[in-house]
N, CA, C, O and the ligand as a Tripos MOL2 file, in Angstrom:
@<TRIPOS>MOLECULE
protein
  293   291    74     0     0
PROTEIN
NO_CHARGES

@<TRIPOS>ATOM
      1 N          11.0360   78.4150    9.4280 N.3       1 MET1
      2 CA         10.6760   78.9090    8.0340 C.3       1 MET1
      3 C          10.9400   77.9070    7.0590 C.2       1 MET1
      4 O          11.9390   77.1930    7.1420 O.2       1 MET1
      5 N          10.0190   77.7980    6.0450 N.am      2 ASN2
      6 CA         10.2630   76.8840    4.9280 C.3       2 ASN2
      7 C          11.3230   77.4520    4.0460 C.2       2 ASN2
      8 O          11.1990   78.5770    3.5630 O.2       2 ASN2
      9 N          12.3840   76.6830    3.8220 N.am      3 PRO3
     10 CA         13.4680   77.2960    2.9730 C.3       3 PRO3
     11 C          13.0570   77.7930    1.6370 C.2       3 PRO3
     12 O          13.7420   78.6200    1.0340 O.2       3 PRO3
     13 N          11.9140   77.2910    1.1440 N.am      4 ALA4
     14 CA         11.4860   77.7700   -0.2310 C.3       4 ALA4
     15 C          10.7520   79.1430   -0.1310 C.2       4 ALA4
     16 O          10.5710   79.8200   -1.1430 O.2       4 ALA4
     17 N          10.3370   79.5380    1.0860 N.am      5 GLU5
     18 CA          9.7020   80.8490    1.1840 C.3       5 GLU5
     19 C          10.7410   81.9980    1.1260 C.2       5 GLU5
     20 O          11.8630   81.8350    1.6050 O.2       5 GLU5
     21 N          10.3890   83.0870    0.5750 N.am      6 PRO6
     22 CA         11.2880   84.2290    0.5270 C.3       6 PRO6
     23 C          11.3760   84.8090    1.9750 C.2       6 PRO6
     24 O          10.4380   84.7240    2.7680 O.2       6 PRO6
     25 N          12.5250   85.3810    2.2500 N.am      7 PRO7
     26 CA         12.7300   86.0090    3.5020 C.3       7 PRO7
     27 C          11.6190   87.0460    3.7580 C.2       7 PRO7
     28 O          11.1330   87.6340    2.7910 O.2       7 PRO7
     29 N          11.1580   87.3220    5.1090 N.am      8 PRO8
     30 CA         10.2230   88.3440    5.3160 C.3       8 PRO8
     31 C          10.8650   89.6860    4.9410 C.2       8 PRO8
     32 O          12.0810   89.8640    4.9980 O.2       8 PRO8
     33 N           9.9250   90.6840    4.5270 N.am      9 PRO9
     34 CA         10.4780   92.0280    4.2410 C.3       9 PRO9
     35 C          11.2790   92.6450    5.4080 C.2       9 PRO9
     36 O          11.0640   92.2980    6.5690 O.2       9 PRO9
     37 N          12.1300   93.4900    5.1040 N.am     10 ALA10
     38 CA         12.8650   94.2080    6.1780 C.3      10 ALA10
     39 C          11.8860   94.8840    7.1910 C.2      10 ALA10
     40 O          10.8920   95.4760    6.7710 O.2      10 ALA10
     41 N          12.1320   94.8080    8.3620 N.am     11 GLY11
     42 CA         11.2300   95.2610    9.3820 C.3      11 GLY11
     43 C          10.2070   94.4070    9.9390 C.2      11 GLY11
     44 O           9.5100   94.7020   10.9100 O.2      11 GLY11
     45 N          10.1450   93.2180    9.2070 N.am     12 ARG12
     46 CA          9.1110   92.2430    9.5690 C.3      12 ARG12
     47 C           9.7380   90.9430   10.0860 C.2      12 ARG12
     48 O           9.0260   89.9660   10.3220 O.2      12 ARG12
     49 N          11.0960   90.9220   10.2690 N.am     13 ARG13
     50 CA         11.8510   89.7530   10.6410 C.3      13 ARG13
     51 C          11.4720   89.2450   12.0150 C.2      13 ARG13
     52 O          11.5540   88.0420   12.2670 O.2      13 ARG13
     53 N          11.0730   90.0970   12.8800 N.am     14 ASN14
     54 CA         10.6210   89.7540   14.3210 C.3      14 ASN14
     55 C           9.1710   89.6030   14.3620 C.2      14 ASN14
     56 O           8.6060   89.7890   15.4400 O.2      14 ASN14
     57 N           8.4770   89.2810   13.2950 N.am     15 ARG15
     58 CA          6.9430   89.1390   13.3250 C.3      15 ARG15
     59 C           6.5620   87.8060   12.9920 C.2      15 ARG15
     60 O           7.0170   87.2830   11.9750 O.2      15 ARG15
     61 N           5.7400   87.1790   13.7770 N.am     16 ILE16
     62 CA          5.2190   85.9120   13.5700 C.3      16 ILE16
     63 C           3.6440   86.0450   13.4640 C.2      16 ILE16
     64 O           3.0810   86.7760   14.2780 O.2      16 ILE16
     65 N           2.9640   85.4300   12.5790 N.am     17 VAL17
     66 CA          1.5240   85.4330   12.5200 C.3      17 VAL17
     67 C           1.0420   84.0520   12.9600 C.2      17 VAL17
     68 O           1.4080   83.0220   12.3930 O.2      17 VAL17
     69 N           0.2040   84.0820   13.9960 N.am     18 LEU18
     70 CA         -0.3060   82.8270   14.6300 C.3      18 LEU18
     71 C          -1.8190   82.6070   14.2850 C.2      18 LEU18
     72 O          -2.5980   83.5600   14.2790 O.2      18 LEU18
     73 N          -2.2030   81.3670   14.0060 N.am     19 PRO19
     74 CA         -3.6440   81.1010   13.9330 C.3      19 PRO19
     75 C          -4.2470   81.1780   15.2550 C.2      19 PRO19
     76 O          -3.6330   80.7120   16.2140 O.2      19 PRO19
     77 N          -5.3860   81.7210   15.4000 N.am     20 ALA20
     78 CA         -6.0190   82.0010   16.6430 C.3      20 ALA20
     79 C          -7.5750   81.9240   16.6030 C.2      20 ALA20
     80 O          -8.1570   81.7510   15.5320 O.2      20 ALA20
     81 N          -8.1830   82.0450   17.6830 N.am     21 THR21
     82 CA         -9.6050   81.9970   17.8210 C.3      21 THR21
     83 C         -10.0310   83.3350   18.4910 C.2      21 THR21
     84 O          -9.3770   83.8020   19.4240 O.2      21 THR21
     85 N         -11.1030   83.9190   18.0120 N.am     22 CYS22
     86 CA        -11.6600   85.1780   18.5090 C.3      22 CYS22
     87 C         -13.0260   84.8720   19.0330 C.2      22 CYS22
     88 O         -13.9130   84.5640   18.2370 O.2      22 CYS22
     89 N         -13.2510   84.9330   20.2890 N.am     23 SER23
     90 CA        -14.6380   84.7000   20.8330 C.3      23 SER23
     91 C         -15.5410   85.8250   20.6210 C.2      23 SER23
     92 O         -16.7530   85.6120   20.5990 O.2      23 SER23
     93 N         -15.0660   87.0300   20.4600 N.am     24 VAL24
     94 CA        -15.8900   88.1420   20.1520 C.3      24 VAL24
     95 C         -16.5320   88.0660   18.7790 C.2      24 VAL24
     96 O         -17.7390   88.2390   18.6110 O.2      24 VAL24
     97 N         -15.6280   87.7870   17.7550 N.am     25 HIS25
     98 CA        -16.1660   87.7370   16.4120 C.3      25 HIS25
     99 C         -16.5440   86.2880   15.9330 C.2      25 HIS25
    100 O         -16.7860   86.0570   14.7480 O.2      25 HIS25
    101 N         -16.5790   85.3720   16.8630 N.am     26 GLN26
    102 CA        -17.1250   84.0990   16.6060 C.3      26 GLN26
    103 C         -16.4340   83.2790   15.3930 C.2      26 GLN26
    104 O         -17.0640   82.4190   14.7770 O.2      26 GLN26
    105 N         -15.2110   83.5810   15.1230 N.am     27 ALA27
    106 CA        -14.4990   82.8540   14.0280 C.3      27 ALA27
    107 C         -14.2530   81.4180   14.5400 C.2      27 ALA27
    108 O         -14.0620   81.1540   15.7270 O.2      27 ALA27
    109 N         -14.2750   80.5030   13.5240 N.am     28 PRO28
    110 CA        -13.9980   79.1220   13.9400 C.3      28 PRO28
    111 C         -12.4650   79.0700   14.4790 C.2      28 PRO28
    112 O         -11.6200   79.8990   14.1400 O.2      28 PRO28
    113 N         -12.2330   78.0450   15.3150 N.am     29 ARG29
    114 CA        -10.9200   77.9370   15.8860 C.3      29 ARG29
    115 C          -9.7820   77.9110   14.8580 C.2      29 ARG29
    116 O          -9.8020   77.1620   13.8820 O.2      29 ARG29
    117 N          -8.7630   78.7930   15.1380 N.am     30 GLY30
    118 CA         -7.5870   78.8930   14.2420 C.3      30 GLY30
    119 C          -7.9390   79.6510   12.9960 C.2      30 GLY30
    120 O          -7.0790   79.7270   12.1190 O.2      30 GLY30
    121 N          -9.1550   80.2420   12.8120 N.am     31 ARG31
    122 CA         -9.4780   80.9480   11.5130 C.3      31 ARG31
    123 C          -9.2980   82.3630   11.5670 C.2      31 ARG31
    124 O          -9.6680   83.0440   10.6100 O.2      31 ARG31
    125 N          -8.7500   82.9120   12.6190 N.am     32 THR32
    126 CA         -8.3350   84.3050   12.5600 C.3      32 THR32
    127 C          -6.9060   84.3880   12.8760 C.2      32 THR32
    128 O          -6.2780   83.3450   13.0540 O.2      32 THR32
    129 N          -6.3100   85.5790   12.9660 N.am     33 THR33
    130 CA         -4.8430   85.6320   13.1020 C.3      33 THR33
    131 C          -4.5120   86.7270   14.1290 C.2      33 THR33
    132 O          -5.2390   87.6970   14.3470 O.2      33 THR33
    133 N          -3.2920   86.4640   14.7630 N.am     34 VAL34
    134 CA         -2.7390   87.4020   15.5980 C.3      34 VAL34
    135 C          -1.2450   87.4940   15.2140 C.2      34 VAL34
    136 O          -0.5110   86.5080   15.1490 O.2      34 VAL34
    137 N          -0.8350   88.8440   14.9490 N.am     35 ALA35
    138 CA          0.5860   89.0600   14.6110 C.3      35 ALA35
    139 C           1.2790   89.3610   15.9680 C.2      35 ALA35
    140 O           0.8300   90.1820   16.7690 O.2      35 ALA35
    141 N           2.4050   88.6370   16.1650 N.am     36 VAL36
    142 CA          3.2560   88.8490   17.3110 C.3      36 VAL36
    143 C           4.5910   89.3350   16.8710 C.2      36 VAL36
    144 O           5.3000   88.7290   16.0670 O.2      36 VAL36
    145 N           4.8950   90.4700   17.4450 N.am     37 SER37
    146 CA          6.2020   91.0500   17.0160 C.3      37 SER37
    147 C           6.9820   91.4770   18.2010 C.2      37 SER37
    148 O           6.4340   91.8810   19.2260 O.2      37 SER37
    149 N           8.3630   91.3790   18.0450 N.am     38 LYS38
    150 CA          9.2730   91.9240   18.9850 C.3      38 LYS38
    151 C           9.7110   93.2630   18.7730 C.2      38 LYS38
    152 O          10.4130   93.5060   17.7920 O.2      38 LYS38
    153 N           9.3640   94.2200   19.6220 N.am     39 LEU39
    154 CA          9.6130   95.5990   19.4820 C.3      39 LEU39
    155 C          11.0970   95.9800   19.7100 C.2      39 LEU39
    156 O          11.7380   95.2580   20.4740 O.2      39 LEU39
    157 N          11.6500   96.9350   19.1840 N.am     40 PRO40
    158 CA         13.0780   97.2350   19.4030 C.3      40 PRO40
    159 C          13.4260   97.3760   20.9530 C.2      40 PRO40
    160 O          14.5410   97.0780   21.3790 O.2      40 PRO40
    161 N          12.4700   97.8180   21.7130 N.am     41 ASP41
    162 CA         12.7500   98.0190   23.1360 C.3      41 ASP41
    163 C          12.5750   96.7370   23.9330 C.2      41 ASP41
    164 O          12.7060   96.7740   25.1560 O.2      41 ASP41
    165 N          12.2800   95.5820   23.2900 N.am     42 GLY42
    166 CA         12.1890   94.2600   23.8300 C.3      42 GLY42
    167 C          10.7640   93.8240   24.1740 C.2      42 GLY42
    168 O          10.5530   92.6310   24.3900 O.2      42 GLY42
    169 N           9.7920   94.7020   24.2360 N.am     43 ARG43
    170 CA          8.4570   94.1540   24.4670 C.3      43 ARG43
    171 C           7.8950   93.4210   23.2690 C.2      43 ARG43
    172 O           8.3140   93.6020   22.1260 O.2      43 ARG43
    173 N           6.8670   92.5320   23.6100 N.am     44 ILE44
    174 CA          6.2720   91.7350   22.6560 C.3      44 ILE44
    175 C           4.8610   92.3280   22.3660 C.2      44 ILE44
    176 O           4.0140   92.4800   23.2460 O.2      44 ILE44
    177 N           4.6810   92.6510   21.0460 N.am     45 GLU45
    178 CA          3.4330   93.2610   20.6990 C.3      45 GLU45
    179 C           2.5610   92.2690   20.0070 C.2      45 GLU45
    180 O           2.9840   91.4120   19.2310 O.2      45 GLU45
    181 N           1.2360   92.4570   20.3640 N.am     46 PHE46
    182 CA          0.1800   91.5370   19.7900 C.3      46 PHE46
    183 C          -0.7750   92.4510   18.9490 C.2      46 PHE46
    184 O          -1.1970   93.5120   19.4080 O.2      46 PHE46
    185 N          -1.0850   92.0120   17.7460 N.am     47 ASP47
    186 CA         -2.0070   92.7180   16.8840 C.3      47 ASP47
    187 C          -3.0600   91.8120   16.4050 C.2      47 ASP47
    188 O          -2.9250   91.2190   15.3340 O.2      47 ASP47
    189 N          -4.1730   91.6640   17.1950 N.am     48 PRO48
    190 CA         -5.2220   90.6950   16.7540 C.3      48 PRO48
    191 C          -5.8920   91.0990   15.4780 C.2      48 PRO48
    192 O          -6.1490   92.2840   15.2690 O.2      48 PRO48
    193 N          -6.1830   90.1620   14.6230 N.am     49 HIS49
    194 CA         -6.7390   90.4050   13.3600 C.3      49 HIS49
    195 C          -5.9020   91.1860   12.3720 C.2      49 HIS49
    196 O          -6.4060   91.5720   11.3170 O.2      49 HIS49
    197 N          -4.6220   91.4360   12.6840 N.am     50 LEU50
    198 CA         -3.7880   92.2600   11.7920 C.3      50 LEU50
    199 C          -4.3250   93.5980   11.3610 C.2      50 LEU50
    200 O          -3.9310   94.1940   10.3590 O.2      50 LEU50
    201 N          -5.2920   94.0430   12.2220 N.am     51 SER51
    202 CA         -5.9150   95.2860   11.7480 C.3      51 SER51
    203 C          -5.3200   96.5900   12.3560 C.2      51 SER51
    204 O          -5.5600   97.7070   11.8970 O.2      51 SER51
    205 N          -4.6020   96.3720   13.3270 N.am     52 GLY52
    206 CA         -3.9460   97.5490   13.9620 C.3      52 GLY52
    207 C          -5.0340   98.4130   14.8890 C.2      52 GLY52
    208 O          -4.7290   99.4300   15.5110 O.2      52 GLY52
    209 N          -6.2790   97.8480   14.8630 N.am     53 ALA53
    210 CA         -7.3080   98.4970   15.7190 C.3      53 ALA53
    211 C          -7.1200   98.5250   17.1040 C.2      53 ALA53
    212 O          -7.4780   99.4810   17.7910 O.2      53 ALA53
    213 N          -6.4860   97.3580   17.6210 N.am     54 CYS54
    214 CA         -6.2880   97.3540   19.0840 C.3      54 CYS54
    215 C          -4.9180   96.5230   19.2020 C.2      54 CYS54
    216 O          -4.8910   95.2960   19.1100 O.2      54 CYS54
    217 N          -3.9100   97.2350   19.3930 N.am     55 VAL55
    218 CA         -2.5700   96.6240   19.3710 C.3      55 VAL55
    219 C          -2.0360   96.8890   20.8390 C.2      55 VAL55
    220 O          -2.0440   98.0210   21.3220 O.2      55 VAL55
    221 N          -1.5850   95.8100   21.4990 N.am     56 PHE56
    222 CA         -1.0360   95.8490   22.8530 C.3      56 PHE56
    223 C           0.4600   95.2630   22.8720 C.2      56 PHE56
    224 O           0.8580   94.4100   22.0790 O.2      56 PHE56
    225 N           1.1430   95.7770   23.7770 N.am     57 ALA57
    226 CA          2.5170   95.2720   24.0300 C.3      57 ALA57
    227 C           2.6950   94.8710   25.4690 C.2      57 ALA57
    228 O           2.1450   95.4950   26.3770 O.2      57 ALA57
    229 N           3.4610   93.8320   25.6710 N.am     58 VAL58
    230 CA          3.6500   93.1450   26.9370 C.3      58 VAL58
    231 C           5.1890   93.1260   27.1280 C.2      58 VAL58
    232 O           5.9560   92.7880   26.2270 O.2      58 VAL58
    233 N           5.5980   93.5230   28.3990 N.am     59 GLU59
    234 CA          7.0140   93.3460   28.6280 C.3      59 GLU59
    235 C           7.3850   91.8440   28.5750 C.2      59 GLU59
    236 O           6.6380   90.9810   29.0350 O.2      59 GLU59
    237 N           8.5640   91.5780   27.9960 N.am     60 GLU60
    238 CA          8.9690   90.1890   27.7650 C.3      60 GLU60
    239 C           8.9590   89.4020   29.0550 C.2      60 GLU60
    240 O           8.4700   88.2730   29.0590 O.2      60 GLU60
    241 N           9.4710   89.9320   30.1490 N.am     61 ASP61
    242 CA          9.5450   89.2470   31.4430 C.3      61 ASP61
    243 C           8.1580   88.8760   31.9180 C.2      61 ASP61
    244 O           7.9580   87.8250   32.5270 O.2      61 ASP61
    245 N           7.1840   89.7600   31.6310 N.am     62 GLU62
    246 CA          5.7460   89.4130   32.1510 C.3      62 GLU62
    247 C           5.1690   88.2660   31.2940 C.2      62 GLU62
    248 O           4.4240   87.4110   31.7720 O.2      62 GLU62
    249 N           5.5550   88.2930   29.9970 N.am     63 LEU63
    250 CA          5.0390   87.1520   29.0990 C.3      63 LEU63
    251 C           5.6160   85.8260   29.5140 C.2      63 LEU63
    252 O           4.9480   84.7910   29.5110 O.2      63 LEU63
    253 N           6.9290   85.8940   29.8860 N.am     64 ILE64
    254 CA          7.5470   84.6190   30.3640 C.3      64 ILE64
    255 C           6.9030   84.1670   31.6540 C.2      64 ILE64
    256 O           6.7420   82.9650   31.8700 O.2      64 ILE64
    257 N           6.5300   85.0940   32.5190 N.am     65 LYS65
    258 CA          5.7990   84.6740   33.8270 C.3      65 LYS65
    259 C           4.4910   83.9780   33.4070 C.2      65 LYS65
    260 O           4.1300   82.9370   33.9550 O.2      65 LYS65
    261 N           3.8000   84.5620   32.4390 N.am     66 VAL66
    262 CA          2.4860   83.8590   32.0370 C.3      66 VAL66
    263 C           2.7990   82.4670   31.6010 C.2      66 VAL66
    264 O           2.1730   81.5100   32.0580 O.2      66 VAL66
    265 N           3.7650   82.3360   30.7180 N.am     67 LEU67
    266 CA          4.0750   81.0050   30.1640 C.3      67 LEU67
    267 C           4.3820   79.9950   31.2460 C.2      67 LEU67
    268 O           3.9040   78.8610   31.2100 O.2      67 LEU67
    269 N           5.2180   80.4320   32.2510 N.am     68 LEU68
    270 CA          5.5920   79.6250   33.3390 C.3      68 LEU68
    271 C           4.3800   79.1860   34.1970 C.2      68 LEU68
    272 O           4.1920   78.0250   34.5590 O.2      68 LEU68
    273 N           3.5830   80.2330   34.4800 N.am     69 ARG69
    274 CA          2.3760   79.8980   35.2380 C.3      69 ARG69
    275 C           1.4140   78.9540   34.5280 C.2      69 ARG69
    276 O           0.6800   78.2270   35.1970 O.2      69 ARG69
    277 N           1.3890   78.9390   33.2320 N.am     70 MET70
    278 CA          0.5780   78.0870   32.4240 C.3      70 MET70
    279 C           1.2230   76.6610   32.2420 C.2      70 MET70
    280 O           0.6480   75.8160   31.5570 O.2      70 MET70
    281 N           2.2750   76.4370   32.7860 N.am     71 GLY71
    282 CA          2.9550   75.1500   32.7770 C.3      71 GLY71
    283 C           3.8580   74.9290   31.6620 C.2      71 GLY71
    284 O           4.2520   73.7880   31.4200 O.2      71 GLY71
    285 N           4.2390   75.9770   30.9240 N.am     72 TRP72
    286 CA          5.2020   75.9080   29.8090 C.3      72 TRP72
    287 C           6.5450   75.4670   30.3710 C.2      72 TRP72
    288 O           6.9220   75.9090   31.4560 O.2      72 TRP72
    289 N           7.2740   74.6140   29.6720 N.am     73 ARG73
    290 CA          8.6310   74.2010   30.0690 C.3      73 ARG73
    291 C           9.6090   74.4170   28.9430 C.2      73 ARG73
    292 O          10.7960   74.1270   29.0920 O.2      73 ARG73
    293 ZN        -12.1400   89.2540   16.7800 Zn       74 ZN74
@<TRIPOS>BOND
     1     1     2 1
     2     2     3 1
     3     3     4 2
     4     3     5 am
     5     5     6 1
     6     6     7 1
     7     7     8 2
     8     7     9 am
     9     9    10 1
    10    10    11 1
    11    11    12 2
    12    11    13 am
    13    13    14 1
    14    14    15 1
    15    15    16 2
    16    15    17 am
    17    17    18 1
    18    18    19 1
    19    19    20 2
    20    19    21 am
    21    21    22 1
    22    22    23 1
    23    23    24 2
    24    23    25 am
    25    25    26 1
    26    26    27 1
    27    27    28 2
    28    27    29 am
    29    29    30 1
    30    30    31 1
    31    31    32 2
    32    31    33 am
    33    33    34 1
    34    34    35 1
    35    35    36 2
    36    35    37 am
    37    37    38 1
    38    38    39 1
    39    39    40 2
    40    39    41 am
    41    41    42 1
    42    42    43 1
    43    43    44 2
    44    43    45 am
    45    45    46 1
    46    46    47 1
    47    47    48 2
    48    47    49 am
    49    49    50 1
    50    50    51 1
    51    51    52 2
    52    51    53 am
    53    53    54 1
    54    54    55 1
    55    55    56 2
    56    55    57 am
    57    57    58 1
    58    58    59 1
    59    59    60 2
    60    59    61 am
    61    61    62 1
    62    62    63 1
    63    63    64 2
    64    63    65 am
    65    65    66 1
    66    66    67 1
    67    67    68 2
    68    67    69 am
    69    69    70 1
    70    70    71 1
    71    71    72 2
    72    71    73 am
    73    73    74 1
    74    74    75 1
    75    75    76 2
    76    75    77 am
    77    77    78 1
    78    78    79 1
    79    79    80 2
    80    79    81 am
    81    81    82 1
    82    82    83 1
    83    83    84 2
    84    83    85 am
    85    85    86 1
    86    86    87 1
    87    87    88 2
    88    87    89 am
    89    89    90 1
    90    90    91 1
    91    91    92 2
    92    91    93 am
    93    93    94 1
    94    94    95 1
    95    95    96 2
    96    95    97 am
    97    97    98 1
    98    98    99 1
    99    99   100 2
   100    99   101 am
   101   101   102 1
   102   102   103 1
   103   103   104 2
   104   103   105 am
   105   105   106 1
   106   106   107 1
   107   107   108 2
   108   107   109 am
   109   109   110 1
   110   110   111 1
   111   111   112 2
   112   111   113 am
   113   113   114 1
   114   114   115 1
   115   115   116 2
   116   115   117 am
   117   117   118 1
   118   118   119 1
   119   119   120 2
   120   119   121 am
   121   121   122 1
   122   122   123 1
   123   123   124 2
   124   123   125 am
   125   125   126 1
   126   126   127 1
   127   127   128 2
   128   127   129 am
   129   129   130 1
   130   130   131 1
   131   131   132 2
   132   131   133 am
   133   133   134 1
   134   134   135 1
   135   135   136 2
   136   135   137 am
   137   137   138 1
   138   138   139 1
   139   139   140 2
   140   139   141 am
   141   141   142 1
   142   142   143 1
   143   143   144 2
   144   143   145 am
   145   145   146 1
   146   146   147 1
   147   147   148 2
   148   147   149 am
   149   149   150 1
   150   150   151 1
   151   151   152 2
   152   151   153 am
   153   153   154 1
   154   154   155 1
   155   155   156 2
   156   155   157 am
   157   157   158 1
   158   158   159 1
   159   159   160 2
   160   159   161 am
   161   161   162 1
   162   162   163 1
   163   163   164 2
   164   163   165 am
   165   165   166 1
   166   166   167 1
   167   167   168 2
   168   167   169 am
   169   169   170 1
   170   170   171 1
   171   171   172 2
   172   171   173 am
   173   173   174 1
   174   174   175 1
   175   175   176 2
   176   175   177 am
   177   177   178 1
   178   178   179 1
   179   179   180 2
   180   179   181 am
   181   181   182 1
   182   182   183 1
   183   183   184 2
   184   183   185 am
   185   185   186 1
   186   186   187 1
   187   187   188 2
   188   187   189 am
   189   189   190 1
   190   190   191 1
   191   191   192 2
   192   191   193 am
   193   193   194 1
   194   194   195 1
   195   195   196 2
   196   195   197 am
   197   197   198 1
   198   198   199 1
   199   199   200 2
   200   199   201 am
   201   201   202 1
   202   202   203 1
   203   203   204 2
   204   203   205 am
   205   205   206 1
   206   206   207 1
   207   207   208 2
   208   207   209 am
   209   209   210 1
   210   210   211 1
   211   211   212 2
   212   211   213 am
   213   213   214 1
   214   214   215 1
   215   215   216 2
   216   215   217 am
   217   217   218 1
   218   218   219 1
   219   219   220 2
   220   219   221 am
   221   221   222 1
   222   222   223 1
   223   223   224 2
   224   223   225 am
   225   225   226 1
   226   226   227 1
   227   227   228 2
   228   227   229 am
   229   229   230 1
   230   230   231 1
   231   231   232 2
   232   231   233 am
   233   233   234 1
   234   234   235 1
   235   235   236 2
   236   235   237 am
   237   237   238 1
   238   238   239 1
   239   239   240 2
   240   239   241 am
   241   241   242 1
   242   242   243 1
   243   243   244 2
   244   243   245 am
   245   245   246 1
   246   246   247 1
   247   247   248 2
   248   247   249 am
   249   249   250 1
   250   250   251 1
   251   251   252 2
   252   251   253 am
   253   253   254 1
   254   254   255 1
   255   255   256 2
   256   255   257 am
   257   257   258 1
   258   258   259 1
   259   259   260 2
   260   259   261 am
   261   261   262 1
   262   262   263 1
   263   263   264 2
   264   263   265 am
   265   265   266 1
   266   266   267 1
   267   267   268 2
   268   267   269 am
   269   269   270 1
   270   270   271 1
   271   271   272 2
   272   271   273 am
   273   273   274 1
   274   274   275 1
   275   275   276 2
   276   275   277 am
   277   277   278 1
   278   278   279 1
   279   279   280 2
   280   279   281 am
   281   281   282 1
   282   282   283 1
   283   283   284 2
   284   283   285 am
   285   285   286 1
   286   286   287 1
   287   287   288 2
   288   287   289 am
   289   289   290 1
   290   290   291 1
   291   291   292 2
@<TRIPOS>SUBSTRUCTURE
     1 MET1         2 RESIDUE 1 A MET
     2 ASN2         6 RESIDUE 1 A ASN
     3 PRO3        10 RESIDUE 1 A PRO
     4 ALA4        14 RESIDUE 1 A ALA
     5 GLU5        18 RESIDUE 1 A GLU
     6 PRO6        22 RESIDUE 1 A PRO
     7 PRO7        26 RESIDUE 1 A PRO
     8 PRO8        30 RESIDUE 1 A PRO
     9 PRO9        34 RESIDUE 1 A PRO
    10 ALA10       38 RESIDUE 1 A ALA
    11 GLY11       42 RESIDUE 1 A GLY
    12 ARG12       46 RESIDUE 1 A ARG
    13 ARG13       50 RESIDUE 1 A ARG
    14 ASN14       54 RESIDUE 1 A ASN
    15 ARG15       58 RESIDUE 1 A ARG
    16 ILE16       62 RESIDUE 1 A ILE
    17 VAL17       66 RESIDUE 1 A VAL
    18 LEU18       70 RESIDUE 1 A LEU
    19 PRO19       74 RESIDUE 1 A PRO
    20 ALA20       78 RESIDUE 1 A ALA
    21 THR21       82 RESIDUE 1 A THR
    22 CYS22       86 RESIDUE 1 A CYS
    23 SER23       90 RESIDUE 1 A SER
    24 VAL24       94 RESIDUE 1 A VAL
    25 HIS25       98 RESIDUE 1 A HIS
    26 GLN26      102 RESIDUE 1 A GLN
    27 ALA27      106 RESIDUE 1 A ALA
    28 PRO28      110 RESIDUE 1 A PRO
    29 ARG29      114 RESIDUE 1 A ARG
    30 GLY30      118 RESIDUE 1 A GLY
    31 ARG31      122 RESIDUE 1 A ARG
    32 THR32      126 RESIDUE 1 A THR
    33 THR33      130 RESIDUE 1 A THR
    34 VAL34      134 RESIDUE 1 A VAL
    35 ALA35      138 RESIDUE 1 A ALA
    36 VAL36      142 RESIDUE 1 A VAL
    37 SER37      146 RESIDUE 1 A SER
    38 LYS38      150 RESIDUE 1 A LYS
    39 LEU39      154 RESIDUE 1 A LEU
    40 PRO40      158 RESIDUE 1 A PRO
    41 ASP41      162 RESIDUE 1 A ASP
    42 GLY42      166 RESIDUE 1 A GLY
    43 ARG43      170 RESIDUE 1 A ARG
    44 ILE44      174 RESIDUE 1 A ILE
    45 GLU45      178 RESIDUE 1 A GLU
    46 PHE46      182 RESIDUE 1 A PHE
    47 ASP47      186 RESIDUE 1 A ASP
    48 PRO48      190 RESIDUE 1 A PRO
    49 HIS49      194 RESIDUE 1 A HIS
    50 LEU50      198 RESIDUE 1 A LEU
    51 SER51      202 RESIDUE 1 A SER
    52 GLY52      206 RESIDUE 1 A GLY
    53 ALA53      210 RESIDUE 1 A ALA
    54 CYS54      214 RESIDUE 1 A CYS
    55 VAL55      218 RESIDUE 1 A VAL
    56 PHE56      222 RESIDUE 1 A PHE
    57 ALA57      226 RESIDUE 1 A ALA
    58 VAL58      230 RESIDUE 1 A VAL
    59 GLU59      234 RESIDUE 1 A GLU
    60 GLU60      238 RESIDUE 1 A GLU
    61 ASP61      242 RESIDUE 1 A ASP
    62 GLU62      246 RESIDUE 1 A GLU
    63 LEU63      250 RESIDUE 1 A LEU
    64 ILE64      254 RESIDUE 1 A ILE
    65 LYS65      258 RESIDUE 1 A LYS
    66 VAL66      262 RESIDUE 1 A VAL
    67 LEU67      266 RESIDUE 1 A LEU
    68 LEU68      270 RESIDUE 1 A LEU
    69 ARG69      274 RESIDUE 1 A ARG
    70 MET70      278 RESIDUE 1 A MET
    71 GLY71      282 RESIDUE 1 A GLY
    72 TRP72      286 RESIDUE 1 A TRP
    73 ARG73      290 RESIDUE 1 A ARG
    74 ZN74       293 GROUP 0 **** ****
């Protein structure tokens, strides 16, 4: 985080907004957003477009398996 930025509001400290691409809505690369949050139960939640229309949560262990399978080190 940039030290000049104010801290995120309470309840949003485990939330990161990533630049992304949506093939459905045809937005240019990196021109849409996905909010990624860590839930109190440890799951990682994804909110594409920050709309709340389709929010899904993944077990942290499963997400780590994906990263390892994709060659993340
Ligand atoms: Zn979309």
